[in-house]
All heavy atoms as an XYZ file, in Angstrom:
786
protein
N      83.548    106.980     57.886
C      83.938    107.002     59.279
C      82.686    107.069     60.163
O      81.808    107.881     59.939
C      84.823    108.217     59.534
C      85.263    108.325     60.955
S      86.518    109.612     61.103
C      85.910    110.464     62.511
N      82.658    106.213     61.139
C      81.544    106.221     62.088
C      81.860    107.234     63.181
O      82.847    107.108     63.881
C      81.366    104.835     62.695
C      80.946    103.798     61.709
C      80.879    102.448     62.417
C      81.064    101.340     61.455
N      82.402    100.878     61.269
N      80.994    108.224     63.297
C      81.263    109.253     64.294
C      80.102    109.484     65.245
O      80.112    110.427     66.004
C      81.672    110.560     63.632
C      80.604    111.090     62.696
O      79.551    110.498     62.565
N      80.876    112.200     62.054
N      79.091    108.629     65.198
C      77.995    108.793     66.142
C      77.317    107.454     66.409
O      77.470    106.495     65.644
C      76.957    109.790     65.612
O      76.139    109.184     64.643
N      76.561    107.445     67.464
C      75.821    106.235     67.808
C      74.835    105.868     66.698
O      74.551    104.699     66.469
C      75.130    106.402     69.185
C      74.031    107.425     69.122
C      74.615    105.077     69.697
N      74.343    106.858     65.970
C      73.402    106.583     64.881
C      74.075    105.844     63.734
O      73.454    104.979     63.105
C      72.754    107.870     64.387
C      71.909    108.621     65.412
C      71.280    109.843     64.784
C      70.879    107.723     66.041
N      75.326    106.173     63.454
C      76.063    105.436     62.420
C      76.171    103.965     62.800
O      75.961    103.081     61.962
C      77.456    106.031     62.230
S      77.470    107.671     61.509
N      76.498    103.712     64.051
C      76.593    102.332     64.516
C      75.233    101.637     64.473
O      75.129    100.487     64.052
C      77.168    102.279     65.934
C      78.640    102.575     65.995
C      79.100    103.807     66.432
C      79.571    101.619     65.603
C      80.454    104.089     66.481
C      80.929    101.888     65.648
C      81.367    103.125     66.093
O      82.706    103.400     66.133
N      74.195    102.323     64.884
C      72.863    101.727     64.868
C      72.415    101.416     63.451
O      71.861    100.348     63.188
C      71.852    102.649     65.568
C      70.422    102.131     65.657
C      70.356    100.764     66.346
C      69.538    103.138     66.373
N      72.652    102.316     62.522
C      72.284    102.076     61.128
C      73.020    100.850     60.584
O      72.418     99.992     59.943
C      72.605    103.304     60.262
C      71.684    104.477     60.480
C      70.267    104.246     60.003
O      70.064    103.501     59.020
O      69.341    104.798     60.630
N      74.305    100.783     60.850
C      75.108     99.672     60.342
C      74.674     98.336     60.938
O      74.484     97.353     60.223
C      76.591     99.913     60.630
C      77.486     98.834     60.057
C      78.948     99.121     60.308
O      79.396    100.242     59.983
O      79.636     98.221     60.827
N      74.517     98.295     62.235
C      74.160     97.026     62.878
C      72.727     96.617     62.547
O      72.423     95.433     62.468
C      74.426     97.062     64.399
C      74.546     95.636     64.928
C      73.351     97.826     65.139
C      75.221     95.534     66.255
N      71.855     97.586     62.310
C      70.478     97.272     61.915
C      70.452     96.563     60.565
O      69.638     95.672     60.339
C      69.618     98.526     61.844
O      69.439     99.069     63.115
N      71.353     96.972     59.670
C      71.432     96.331     58.358
C      72.018     94.930     58.460
O      71.574     94.012     57.770
C      72.281     97.180     57.406
C      71.603     98.457     56.995
C      72.524     99.315     56.151
C      71.883    100.680     55.915
N      72.827    101.608     55.284
N      73.017     94.770     59.307
C      73.718     93.492     59.415
C      72.993     92.479     60.296
O      72.968     91.292     59.988
C      75.131     93.699     59.970
C      76.066     94.382     59.015
C      77.441     94.518     59.644
C      78.401     95.218     58.708
N      79.720     95.398     59.334
N      72.468     92.951     61.417
C      71.890     92.041     62.408
C      70.569     92.575     62.944
O      70.325     92.556     64.151
C      72.877     91.843     63.564
C      74.194     91.267     63.130
S      75.311     90.782     64.459
C      75.191     92.061     65.656
N      69.715     93.055     62.063
C      68.471     93.688     62.470
C      67.566     92.846     63.341
O      66.854     93.360     64.194
N      67.589     91.536     63.150
C      66.700     90.647     63.905
C      67.255     90.252     65.268
O      66.559     89.599     66.044
C      66.416     89.374     63.111
C      65.667     89.665     61.836
O      65.200     90.774     61.601
N      65.544     88.661     60.994
N      68.481     90.620     65.545
C      69.110     90.269     66.824
C      68.631     91.207     67.923
O      68.328     92.366     67.699
C      70.638     90.348     66.730
C      71.235     89.435     65.693
C      71.159     88.010     66.124
C      71.874     87.131     65.106
N      71.751     85.752     65.392
N      68.598     90.678     69.123
C      68.149     91.456     70.276
C      69.158     92.541     70.632
O      70.343     92.278     70.791
C      67.934     90.535     71.487
O      66.958     89.552     71.141
C      67.451     91.314     72.703
N      68.664     93.750     70.754
C      69.494     94.890     71.142
C      69.332     95.202     72.624
O      70.297     95.523     73.307
C      69.120     96.119     70.318
N      68.094     95.112     73.118
C      67.785     95.513     74.493
C      66.787     94.526     75.083
O      65.817     94.149     74.419
C      67.162     96.923     74.542
C      68.075     97.941     73.867
C      66.858     97.331     75.975
C      67.413     99.273     73.633
N      67.016     94.175     76.323
C      66.061     93.356     77.073
C      65.772     94.081     78.375
O      66.685     94.543     79.054
C      66.624     91.955     77.391
C      66.955     91.197     76.107
C      65.650     91.164     78.249
C      67.670     89.885     76.341
N      64.498     94.198     78.693
C      64.128     94.711     80.006
C      63.018     93.834     80.566
O      62.658     92.823     79.971
C      63.764     96.201     79.960
C      62.501     96.513     79.172
O      61.702     95.595     78.906
O      62.299     97.696     78.830
N      62.467     94.218     81.687
C      61.461     93.369     82.331
C      60.125     93.335     81.592
O      59.264     92.527     81.901
C      61.253     93.781     83.792
C      60.787     95.213     83.956
O      60.869     95.985     82.977
O      60.353     95.563     85.060
N      59.959     94.169     80.580
C      58.717     94.191     79.801
C      58.871     93.512     78.437
O      57.931     93.425     77.675
C      58.247     95.621     79.606
C      58.040     96.363     80.910
C      56.803     97.185     80.876
C      56.641     98.055     82.067
N      56.480     97.448     83.341
N      60.079     93.080     78.109
C      60.292     92.408     76.840
C      61.632     92.752     76.236
O      62.550     93.153     76.928
N      61.706     92.571     74.928
C      62.963     92.856     74.240
C      62.709     93.654     72.970
O      61.578     93.763     72.505
C      63.718     91.572     73.923
C      62.955     90.576     73.096
C      63.732     89.273     72.949
O      63.999     88.612     73.965
O      64.059     88.933     71.795
N      63.783     94.201     72.422
C      63.703     95.016     71.224
C      64.897     94.653     70.348
O      66.028     94.583     70.837
C      63.750     96.501     71.606
C      63.631     97.460     70.447
S      63.677     99.202     70.995
C      62.050     99.379     71.719
N      64.633     94.421     69.062
C      65.716     94.126     68.131
C      66.382     95.426     67.681
O      65.851     96.521     67.899
C      65.205     93.374     66.893
O      64.351     94.247     66.144
C      64.485     92.088     67.264
N      67.517     95.277     67.011
C      68.194     96.459     66.482
C      67.318     97.174     65.458
O      67.271     98.403     65.431
C      69.545     96.073     65.865
C      70.579     95.735     66.900
C      70.934     94.414     67.130
C      71.187     96.718     67.656
C      71.886     94.095     68.087
C      72.135     96.411     68.617
C      72.492     95.087     68.833
N      66.621     96.413     64.627
C      65.722     97.042     63.644
C      64.588     97.781     64.327
O      64.222     98.887     63.913
C      65.159     95.995     62.681
O      66.162     95.529     61.822
N      64.018     97.191     65.356
C      62.942     97.863     66.091
C      63.457     99.140     66.751
O      62.773    100.168     66.735
C      62.349     96.934     67.146
C      61.529     95.809     66.578
C      61.153     94.783     67.641
O      61.955     94.456     68.529
N      59.937     94.261     67.552
N      64.648     99.063     67.327
C      65.240    100.238     67.972
C      65.427    101.351     66.950
O      65.056    102.500     67.189
C      66.572     99.870     68.618
C      67.349    100.994     69.288
C      66.527    101.659     70.394
C      68.667    100.460     69.843
N      65.953    101.013     65.792
C      66.156    101.989     64.731
C      64.827    102.565     64.260
O      64.649    103.773     64.164
C      66.895    101.358     63.557
C      67.219    102.362     62.464
C      67.095    101.726     61.077
N      67.214    102.757     60.064
C      66.162    103.388     59.541
N      64.939    103.118     59.918
N      66.330    104.318     58.627
N      63.870    101.687     63.971
C      62.575    102.142     63.457
C      61.817    102.986     64.475
O      61.207    103.999     64.113
C      61.734    100.950     63.006
C      62.337    100.249     61.806
O      63.160    100.799     61.088
N      61.937     99.007     61.592
N      61.850    102.576     65.726
C      61.197    103.371     66.764
C      61.879    104.735     66.902
O      61.210    105.761     67.050
C      61.212    102.649     68.112
C      60.233    101.487     68.175
O      59.537    101.214     67.170
O      60.181    100.825     69.235
N      63.206    104.738     66.842
C      63.944    105.997     66.928
C      63.586    106.938     65.793
O      63.348    108.128     66.008
N      63.521    106.406     64.589
C      63.158    107.226     63.425
C      61.726    107.748     63.564
O      61.445    108.909     63.268
C      63.355    106.439     62.110
C      62.746    107.161     60.925
C      64.838    106.176     61.866
N      60.825    106.902     64.049
C      59.446    107.338     64.257
C      59.338    108.453     65.277
O      58.597    109.428     65.082
N      60.093    108.337     66.351
C      60.107    109.393     67.372
C      60.700    110.672     66.802
O      60.181    111.770     67.036
C      60.869    108.907     68.625
C      60.050    107.802     69.317
C      61.166    110.064     69.578
C      60.814    107.018     70.352
N      61.768    110.536     66.019
C      62.376    111.711     65.383
C      61.373    112.416     64.479
O      61.268    113.646     64.495
C      63.610    111.302     64.576
N      60.636    111.644     63.696
C      59.630    112.243     62.810
C      58.570    112.990     63.600
O      58.130    114.072     63.190
C      58.996    111.174     61.921
C      59.948    110.673     60.859
O      60.870    111.375     60.454
N      59.751    109.452     60.405
N      58.168    112.446     64.737
C      57.173    113.126     65.580
C      57.741    114.430     66.144
O      57.049    115.451     66.181
C      56.730    112.201     66.717
N      59.000    114.406     66.561
C      59.642    115.616     67.080
C      59.702    116.687     65.993
O      59.357    117.851     66.222
C      61.054    115.287     67.614
C      60.951    114.428     68.880
C      61.849    116.570     67.885
C      62.262    113.821     69.329
N      60.125    116.274     64.811
C      60.233    117.217     63.685
C      58.860    117.761     63.317
O      58.702    118.962     63.079
C      60.921    116.516     62.485
C      62.387    116.224     62.838
C      60.805    117.361     61.225
C      63.065    115.232     61.914
N      57.863    116.880     63.291
C      56.496    117.286     62.946
C      55.952    118.334     63.927
O      55.179    119.205     63.547
C      55.594    116.053     62.933
C      54.225    116.287     62.386
C      53.464    114.976     62.328
C      52.123    115.149     61.669
N      51.406    113.875     61.539
N      56.387    118.253     65.182
C      55.946    119.219     66.191
C      56.714    120.541     66.109
O      56.475    121.448     66.903
C      56.077    118.619     67.594
C      54.917    117.764     67.970
N      54.758    116.477     67.510
C      53.851    118.018     68.748
C      53.646    115.971     67.991
N      53.068    116.891     68.753
N      57.639    120.646     65.168
C      58.335    121.908     64.951
C      59.333    122.288     66.023
O      59.573    123.473     66.246
N      59.929    121.308     66.657
C      60.875    121.587     67.738
C      62.118    122.314     67.227
O      62.696    123.126     67.915
C      61.302    120.275     68.450
C      60.092    119.535     69.006
C      62.351    120.522     69.514
C      59.393    120.186     70.149
N      62.553    122.019     66.013
C      63.787    122.604     65.488
C      64.950    121.667     65.736
O      64.772    120.494     66.023
N      66.161    122.209     65.607
C      67.372    121.412     65.799
C      68.249    122.026     66.882
O      68.123    123.203     67.203
C      68.166    121.322     64.488
C      67.450    120.545     63.417
C      68.284    120.367     62.161
O      69.421    120.880     62.076
O      67.779    119.703     61.235
N      69.128    121.181     67.409
C      70.081    121.591     68.455
C      69.382    122.117     69.705
O      69.853    123.065     70.329
C      71.083    122.618     67.921
C      71.941    122.040     66.829
O      72.402    120.901     66.926
N      72.132    122.796     65.763
N      68.269    121.499     70.026
C      67.501    121.877     71.217
C      67.597    120.763     72.254
O      67.666    119.583     71.918
C      66.017    122.071     70.870
C      65.759    123.041     69.767
C      65.907    124.444     70.236
C      65.496    125.379     69.109
N      65.927    126.688     69.271
N      67.552    121.112     73.527
C      67.502    120.081     74.562
C      66.085    119.507     74.644
O      65.107    120.251     74.618
C      67.861    120.843     75.834
C      67.415    122.249     75.562
C      67.597    122.455     74.082
N      66.003    118.198     74.700
C      64.701    117.548     74.851
C      64.769    116.662     76.090
O      65.584    115.748     76.174
C      64.328    116.737     73.598
C      64.192    117.688     72.410
C      63.049    115.932     73.847
C      63.776    117.040     71.122
N      63.925    116.981     77.041
C      63.859    116.236     78.286
C      63.168    114.905     78.032
O      62.062    114.877     77.489
C      63.066    117.058     79.308
C      63.161    116.642     80.752
C      64.477    117.095     81.345
C      62.020    117.271     81.522
N      63.825    113.816     78.374
C      63.229    112.487     78.240
C      62.842    112.037     79.648
O      63.690    111.735     80.479
C      64.202    111.484     77.577
C      63.579    110.100     77.511
C      64.585    111.967     76.180
N      61.539    112.021     79.874
C      60.983    111.720     81.187
C      60.264    110.382     81.096
O      59.054    110.313     80.886
C      60.019    112.847     81.605
C      59.447    112.693     82.975
C      60.226    112.940     84.090
C      58.136    112.330     83.149
C      59.691    112.813     85.365
C      57.580    112.202     84.423
C      58.366    112.439     85.521
N      61.039    109.317     81.186
C      60.509    107.961     81.057
C      61.198    107.051     82.068
O      62.330    107.319     82.470
C      60.786    107.401     79.654
C      60.059    108.036     78.480
C      60.647    107.518     77.166
C      58.576    107.714     78.545
N      60.536    105.959     82.417
C      61.240    104.962     83.239
C      62.406    104.387     82.434
O      62.420    104.443     81.206
C      60.188    103.888     83.511
C      58.946    104.312     82.847
C      59.182    105.572     82.102
N      63.383    103.834     83.115
C      64.549    103.258     82.447
C      64.174    101.915     81.827
O      64.247    100.867     82.471
C      65.691    103.110     83.442
C      66.210    104.436     83.939
C      67.322    104.274     84.945
C      67.768    105.627     85.432
N      68.823    105.536     86.425
N      63.737    101.985     80.565
C      63.316    100.792     79.831
C      63.850    100.875     78.404
O      64.476    101.857     78.023
C      61.779    100.681     79.759
O      61.288    101.778     78.967
C      61.136    100.697     81.130
N      63.527     99.861     77.628
C      63.921     99.863     76.216
C      63.318    101.057     75.490
O      63.927    101.600     74.566
C      63.544     98.545     75.546
C      62.060     98.239     75.515
C      61.819     96.845     74.959
C      60.380     96.509     74.773
N      59.520     96.607     75.932
N      62.157    101.489     75.910
C      61.511    102.641     75.265
C      62.270    103.939     75.512
O      62.265    104.825     74.658
C      60.067    102.768     75.739
C      59.227    101.602     75.271
O      59.483    101.014     74.227
N      58.232    101.240     76.050
N      62.918    104.055     76.650
C      63.701    105.272     76.887
C      64.929    105.301     75.977
O      65.307    106.370     75.486
C      64.100    105.406     78.359
O      64.886    104.325     78.793
N      65.510    104.150     75.696
C      66.639    104.096     74.765
C      66.176    104.483     73.365
O      66.845    105.244     72.658
C      67.295    102.701     74.753
C      67.752    102.286     76.157
C      68.452    102.645     73.755
C      68.767    103.197     76.793
N      65.011    103.990     72.955
C      64.448    104.366     71.652
C      64.184    105.872     71.614
O      64.427    106.530     70.593
C      63.167    103.586     71.376
N      63.720    106.438     72.712
C      63.482    107.883     72.772
C      64.791    108.648     72.617
O      64.843    109.653     71.900
C      62.799    108.257     74.093
N      65.848    108.180     73.274
C      67.154    108.823     73.119
C      67.576    108.821     71.654
O      68.040    109.838     71.132
C      68.233    108.117     73.942
C      68.034    108.147     75.436
C      68.633    107.189     76.232
C      67.257    109.113     76.060
C      68.482    107.190     77.610
C      67.090    109.123     77.436
C      67.709    108.156     78.212
N      67.425    107.672     70.995
C      67.809    107.578     69.588
C      66.952    108.518     68.736
O      67.454    109.179     67.826
C      67.670    106.147     69.074
C      68.597    105.124     69.730
S      70.347    105.483     69.524
C      70.734    106.256     71.072
N      65.671    108.603     69.043
C      64.783    109.493     68.306
C      65.186    110.948     68.431
O      65.176    111.698     67.453
N      65.566    111.337     69.621
C      66.010    112.718     69.831
C      67.266    112.991     69.007
O      67.373    114.028     68.339
C      66.258    112.996     71.334
C      66.922    114.350     71.536
C      64.950    112.914     72.121
N      68.189    112.051     69.010
C      69.427    112.243     68.247
C      69.136    112.245     66.741
O      69.677    113.071     66.003
C      70.478    111.182     68.625
C      71.734    111.321     67.773
C      70.838    111.284     70.104
N      68.262    111.336     66.284
C      67.879    111.330     64.866
C      67.255    112.663     64.460
O      67.364    113.089     63.319
C      66.878    110.209     64.567
C      67.480    108.891     64.147
C      67.292    107.753     64.918
C      68.196    108.753     62.961
C      67.809    106.521     64.537
C      68.716    107.533     62.574
C      68.525    106.424     63.363
O      69.049    105.216     62.978
N      66.587    113.341     65.381
C      65.946    114.622     65.064
C      66.932    115.795     65.117
O      66.535    116.949     64.970
C      64.775    114.890     66.011
O      65.225    115.234     67.313
N      68.211    115.489     65.359
C      69.276    116.496     65.422
C      69.146    117.391     66.651
O      69.425    118.593     66.592
C      69.354    117.336     64.143
C      69.564    116.509     62.919
N      70.790    116.019     62.558
C      68.691    116.045     62.006
C      70.664    115.298     61.465
N      69.402    115.293     61.099
N      68.715    116.773     67.733
C      68.637    117.464     69.014
C      69.454    116.683     70.029
O      70.082    115.690     69.685
C      67.172    117.580     69.451
C      66.419    118.550     68.568
O      66.636    119.741     68.612
N      65.541    118.026     67.722
N      69.444    117.125     71.266
C      70.142    116.359     72.301
C      69.181    116.086     73.455
O      68.322    116.890     73.778
C      71.430    117.036     72.769
C      71.273    118.424     73.316
C      71.138    118.640     74.672
C      71.282    119.521     72.461
C      71.015    119.912     75.182
C      71.161    120.815     72.958
C      71.031    121.004     74.319
N      69.345    114.886     74.002
C      68.429    114.474     75.067
C      69.023    114.758     76.438
O      70.223    114.777     76.633
C      68.050    112.993     74.941
C      69.197    112.020     74.975
C      69.682    111.525     76.177
C      69.780    111.562     73.795
C      70.728    110.621     76.207
C      70.820    110.655     73.813
C      71.292    110.191     75.027
O      72.326    109.288     75.050
N      68.101    114.994     77.355
C      68.445    115.176     78.752
C      67.677    114.101     79.515
O      66.467    114.224     79.713
C      68.052    116.590     79.251
C      68.412    116.751     80.717
C      68.700    117.663     78.390
N      68.367    113.021     79.879
C      67.658    111.944     80.573
C      67.246    112.386     81.967
O      68.019    113.037     82.678
C      68.689    110.811     80.628
C      70.009    111.466     80.468
C      69.785    112.735     79.701
N      66.024    112.073     82.317
C      65.484    112.460     83.606
C      64.838    111.248     84.258
O      64.005    110.595     83.641
C      64.422    113.565     83.439
O      64.995    114.614     82.666
C      63.981    114.101     84.769
N      65.247    110.957     85.447
C      64.691    109.822     86.175
C      63.302    110.196     86.685
O      63.125    111.260     87.292
C      65.612    109.474     87.340
C      65.290    108.143     87.978
O      64.092    107.783     88.070
O      66.224    107.455     88.390
N      62.336    109.335     86.440
C      60.969    109.628     86.899
C      60.864    109.662     88.417
O      59.872    110.125     88.952
C      59.938    108.638     86.308
C      60.239    107.210     86.745
C      59.890    108.741     84.802
C      59.140    106.227     86.445
N      61.906    109.210     89.081
C      61.905    109.222     90.547
C      62.443    110.532     91.114
O      62.450    110.725     92.320
C      62.728    108.047     91.075
C      62.125    106.707     90.712
C      62.995    105.567     91.159
C      62.393    104.251     90.678
N      63.276    103.123     90.918
N      62.912    111.442     90.234
C      63.381    112.737     90.715
C      62.231    113.470     91.401
O      61.078    113.376     90.978
C      63.844    113.623     89.553
C      65.202    113.324     88.966
C      65.629    113.986     87.828
C      66.069    112.399     89.521
C      66.863    113.739     87.262
C      67.303    112.136     88.959
C      67.694    112.814     87.836
O      68.921    112.577     87.272
N      62.535    114.251     92.411
C      61.489    115.086     93.025
C      60.981    116.114     92.005
O      61.723    116.565     91.138
C      62.207    115.789     94.175
C      63.526    115.120     94.341
C      63.827    114.395     93.074
N      59.721    116.464     92.136
C      59.096    117.374     91.179
C      59.829    118.711     91.090
O      59.986    119.262     90.002
C      57.633    117.610     91.526
C      56.938    118.463     90.482
C      55.452    118.584     90.722
O      54.902    117.972     91.610
N      54.804    119.386     89.912
N      60.317    119.224     92.206
C      61.009    120.516     92.161
C      62.304    120.430     91.354
O      62.676    121.373     90.655
C      61.266    121.075     93.565
C      62.112    120.177     94.447
O      62.056    118.941     94.292
O      62.836    120.720     95.316
N      62.972    119.291     91.400
C      64.191    119.117     90.609
C      63.856    119.060     89.115
O      64.563    119.632     88.284
C      64.917    117.849     91.039
C      66.229    117.658     90.330
C      67.031    116.542     90.942
N      68.296    116.403     90.240
C      69.170    115.473     90.485
N      68.945    114.584     91.440
N      70.290    115.391     89.807
N      62.789    118.378     88.780
C      62.358    118.292     87.380
C      61.976    119.676     86.865
O      62.361    120.071     85.764
C      61.198    117.295     87.226
C      61.696    115.884     87.541
C      60.592    117.356     85.827
C      60.603    114.864     87.745
N      61.245    120.431     87.660
C      60.846    121.775     87.248
C      62.065    122.688     87.077
O      62.087    123.527     86.184
C      59.855    122.379     88.250
C      58.522    121.620     88.310
S      57.773    121.294     86.690
C      57.455    122.935     86.120
N      63.077    122.499     87.906
C      64.306    123.282     87.768
C      64.995    122.931     86.448
O      65.480    123.826     85.741
C      65.233    123.024     88.961
C      66.495    123.833     88.940
C      66.222    125.313     89.114
C      67.511    126.081     89.198
N      67.303    127.516     89.197
N      65.019    121.650     86.102
C      65.583    121.236     84.815
C      64.839    121.879     83.653
O      65.446    122.390     82.719
C      65.503    119.711     84.655
C      66.631    118.900     85.262
C      66.282    117.408     85.211
C      67.945    119.158     84.548
N      63.525    121.851     83.721
C      62.709    122.456     82.657
C      63.016    123.945     82.547
O      63.181    124.479     81.455
C      61.203    122.206     82.921
C      60.336    123.037     81.978
C      60.880    120.725     82.800
N      63.119    124.597     83.692
C      63.418    126.037     83.711
C      64.789    126.317     83.092
O      64.935    127.224     82.269
C      63.387    126.522     85.157
C      63.689    127.989     85.340
C      63.718    128.350     86.824
O      62.822    127.919     87.568
O      64.673    129.074     87.217
N      65.791    125.544     83.462
C      67.151    125.751     82.948
C      67.211    125.479     81.452
O      67.859    126.202     80.705
C      68.155    124.871     83.711
C      69.503    124.841     83.023
C      68.298    125.348     85.156
N      66.495    124.440     81.007
C      66.523    124.068     79.597
C      65.633    124.959     78.737
O      65.777    124.986     77.523
C      66.097    122.608     79.423
C      67.015    121.574     80.092
C      66.388    120.202     79.999
C      68.388    121.597     79.468
N      64.729    125.674     79.358
C      63.741    126.517     78.674
C      62.955    125.728     77.674
O      62.814    126.015     76.518
C      64.424    127.725     78.021
C      65.059    128.631     79.023
C      65.782    129.813     78.375
O      65.717    129.995     77.149
O      66.403    130.559     79.128
C-alpha cells in the first residue's frame, strides 16, 4: 500500500526515472534526479545528527531544488516547514523561535 509521497516517488523513479518531474526557469529535474537529490539531502540531515520527527525549516526560493529539499526532509523522517524567502525577517525569526 502506498501511504506517502516517498512511496510514489520510489515507484515512479523505477518506472519512469528519465522522465521530467519538475521544470522551472533554471532547468528541469527527472524523477530519478529528484529521488537521488532527496536521498542525498536526507543523508546530510542524518549525518548532522538532527534526529527524527523534527521540524526542518526549508528556506529556499520556489524552485525544483526546494522540492528536492522537501523530499530529503521526508526521507530523513522529519517534517519540513516551507518558508518563502520573501517573508520579512521578523516573521522568519518567529518561525525559528516557535520551531526551536
